[in-house]
C-alpha positions, 0 to 999 in steps of 0.5 A: 362351391369347391374352391381351388387352393391354387386359384389366386381369386379364391379367398382360401388360396395360399398366394398371400403366404407364398408372397410373404415367403418370397418377401422374407427371402429378399428383405434384409437390413431394413433401417429402423428410423421411421418415416410416416408418409400420411399421418398428420404432422400439424399444418398442411404445409408441413404435411406436404413437405414431409410427404414429398421429402419422404417420396424423394428419399424413397423408403429411407429408414422405413420398415413399412408393412403391406397387407395384400389380401382378398378381403371379401368376395361375393356372398362374403360375410357382411356382418361389418357392413353398415349404412352411411351416416423445365426442359424435357429430356432428349430435346422433346418439345413441350406443348401447351394444353387447350381448355380441357385438361387430362386430370383434376387438380386444385389451385388456390382453393379452386377445383379445376376439373378435367372437363374444363369447369372450375369449382370454388372450394370452401377451403384451400388447404386440401392435400392430398385429394382424390376423386370419388363418385364425382365428388372431391375428397380432400384431406387436411389437418384439424390439429397437431395430431388429428385430421379429417376429410371433406366430401365436396360435391360439384357445387363446392358444398361440403356434403360430409366431414369424416375424422380420419388418421390417414389420407383417403384412397380410391379404387381404379374407377373412383367408385370405392373410397377407403380410409382409416378411422381414429378408432383403427378401423379401415373402412371402404365406402361404396358409391351408394354410401354403404360402408364396410369395415375391412380391417380393425386394430390399426391404432396409433399405439400399434403402428403408424398406418396408412392405406396405400391403395384399394382395388376391386369393388365397388361395394366391398361388402359384396364384391371382392376388394384388395387393399394395401396398408403400410406401417411406417413404424419400426415393426415389420411383416404382413398381416391377414386382414381376414382376422378381425383384430390383427395388427399389421406385422404378423404373417409368418414373420415376413417383412416387406418394406413398402408397397405402393399399388395393387391391381386386382384384375391383373393381380399385380403389386408394386413393392419395395422389399430391400434397402441397401446400406447406401439407401438404394431401394430395390423392388419391382412388380409382384405378380400374384397370378404367376404359378410361383407367386413371384416377381414379374420383374425386380431391380434396384434402378427404379422404385415402382409406384402407381399402375395406370388404370389399365395396369399396362404401365407403372410410374417409377422414380429413381431408386435413390433420392436425396433432394426435396423430390425425385429427380426424374419421373419415368413410365415403365412397362408394368409386366417387364419393367422396361422403361418406355420413352416416357421420362422427364428429368427437370434440369436443376429441379425435381418432381413433386407428385403425380397421378395417372389420367384416363388416357395413360398419361402422368399428370405431375407437378415439377419445380425448375429451381424458380417456378412450379409447372403442371405437366403431363407425360405420355409413354411416347415421351410427349410432354405437355404443360397444362397450366401457367407456371407459378413462381415460388421460392419454396421447392417443396410446397407446390401450389398445385394439388394433383387429385389422385396423387399419393 
């Protein structure tokens, strides 16, 4: 089959190289003090504190790396495939939800499912957690330097425990799971358990790696997948995941500071590419489908985060942050960067974590100075409280673990 070199769906297309050149032209003055958003820091509480503090400060001193690559397409090489072993802004009213909830969350060792069912979990320290193929996949520390994920079925039984070095992510449909193994392999897992090694060499001696996102699939051994890998060490740049043993950090020598999400169908990437001297983070949504392989929009007002499931919207937090968490949470139009009516800024508090629901709302937790709340935010500006607030003097360690939150 003849391949069009200008077609971004082609594995031979130059769009990754063009994107790197665009990043290279914009990235400057990256600070070298490393932050590691997902690596194991010891206790689960410490992991949560470090992760949320890192979100609050944007990419404070992070020279992180993104790998935006079409890894495999139909008919691709399958040599690595293997079988499984409190007041809303503007005076908006806050309503209270019914028994059905918009998204899954974990509270006190109980998995609260979107259909209203609850499942007792074998442990209460999973954070973060994702929903894969109808199963909960929870991340936790096993020692000061090691971590694992438990795959838990809807009866609360651990189906499998997998050693990892970074938190797991899933694709848009929740069918594809991805994580980095201790040996440095980035692995995807299809719904039937078929595994595919997407990248190798992501070992701690080469960088501090985490998987930011995966899109496409569901079986990356036969379907096209794209993924993002961040390195929160001091190295910079992008790498070609087609190479079997490349360290993230060497694609035309072009660094990018941090990436958050990718949508394969729309060819959209949410990125930060510059940190100013005052620690303002600048970035936007990169559209790889544009003829010029450039930004759909870019500014220094928001840090773009995760796309909604249909990629119509993107979550965003302020470009600057100096508290235990972002001071506000906004919903932007993904292709224009225009802020919708969806914005929440707790008075005297901050935002914890968030995840998109199936109906284009953000499920998030927020601290008001005395209590943690679990809420949803719609693009229309509607705010809904999902659970009873919980008093807590800890402004970082929310009792809620939102399933799917970064």
